[in-house]
N, C-alpha and C positions, 0 to 999 in steps of 0.2 A: 542616403541617411535617411530612414525612416522617422515619422513623428508617433511616439510614445506618450500618451496619456497618462495624467498622473493620476493616482486611485485615492481619495479622497472617502474618508470616515463622515459618515452622518453622524453626528451625536446631539443629544438633548441640549437643550437651552441649560437644564444643571450642571452637564455635565462641560459644559463651555465657560463656566464661569470659573473653572482652575486654568483655563488657557489663557493666553495675551492674545486678543484681535489681530489681525494682522493691520488694521488701521489706525493702533497702537504701537506699533513693532519700528522700531527705527535701526534694527539691525541690518534690514540691505534685501531681508527674506521678499522674494517674489509670491504671488498665489500658486503658480504653478508647485512653490515646493511644501505650502501647507498642508499637513495631515487631514486637519478636521472643517469642518463646516457644518454647520447650522442655516436650516431653513425655516422658514414661519412665513405665514399670512398678516401681514400689517392690517391697521382697521379700516384702509381703504381699500381693501381687498388686493393689494401688490403682493408677490412672493418678496419675501427680504430673506438674502444669503451674504451669511456673515460666513468669512474665511477666520480660522485659529493658525496659529503658530503650532508648535509643538512644546514652547517655551510653558512651564507652567507657573504660574502665579505663587506667590507664597515658599518658592522653592527651598527660601531659606530659613524657612518657620521651625523647623527643630533645631537651630543652632541658637546661639547666646551673642547679644551684641558684644560682650566680653570676646570673641571669638573671629572679630572683625577681620580682615587681613588687608582692607588699603583704605586708599581717600582720593574722592573725587576732589579737585580743589578748583576754587578760582582767584587767580590771582591777577594783582593789579602793579602798574608801574606810573612812576609822575612823567616818566620819559615818554608813556606812550598814552598820553591821555585820550578815553572813551574807548579804548581797547581792553580785553582782558584775556588770561590767559586761561584755559580750561584746561586742565589735565589730571592725570593720576598718578599717585604714588605707595609704594608700601613703608615708608619712610614716612616721618611724622609731616604733615605739611609746612611748617617752620623751616625744616632740614632742607625739603626738598628747594624751597625759597631761594634760602642762602647760596644752596647747588645752582642754582639757575642764577642767582645775581653775580657770581663770581667771573662768568664771562666776560671777554674783554669788550665785547662788541654792547655791551649792557650796561649805559650809563649811568642808573642808579637803581638802587635794590628793590626785588620783587616782594609786594606786601601781601600775606595772604588776607583776602577780605572774607571768606569762608571757606568749610571744607566737611566734607558730608563722608562719615565714615561707613563702610559697607563692607559687603563681599563682591568679590569679583569686580573692582573699581573698571577695569579696563575694558571688562564688557559694558559697563556702563558708561563709560566716557566715548564707547565706538556709538552708542544710542544717541549722545546728548550731543556729540560733534553732528554726525547725520541730520536730527532734527534742526540745529544750527547753521546748516549749511550756507545759507543766505545770507547769515550774517559775517560769515567767515571773512578773513581779511584778504587772504592769501593761500590759494591753492591747499594743499595738505598742513598747513600751520596750524598751530592751537590758538590763534587767536581772533578773536570776536569783537564786535562791534553792537555792542549789549550796554544794559547797566547792569549792574551788581543784582537789583532785585530781579531782573529776567534771568538772569542765568540762574542765581538762588530757584525761582519756581522751576525752570525745566530741570534742573538737577534735582531738586526733590521731586516732583513729580515722577521723572524716569525713575530715580533711586528707589521708590518705594516696592520695584521687583526685585532689588538685592539686597536688603535687609530681613 
């Protein structure tokens, strides 16, 4: 099986502004899957190459917030101090918290700390979870050992690409 090189397309710095750079992407894409790159010489004379995903910034720009289709929520539970659950739902976040609170293994109800209304909260959740991987409590669970403010900042930062 032979090695096949990806063909990257060089784009201008102006064109690059419409795409998400690999350095800001937490979907798991690797450099060999990036379709675009820019190249310029910096002030010190070094070649600066930056790779870009095919994901456009502002891809939801022509939609209105009245048509958002989902929520990314941050939940706390007094039985799990210091841990937050970060997930997504197409329901209202309060409804999702009530649904999760009915499980027999949950001694106290979940509380919605904050919710972010957007398009494609499932995609946003993947990026947030990958970015917060070092704070994840266990494996593929949606629980993280971070403060509410830290969680909100991360969700808001990545969420700008989903509104």
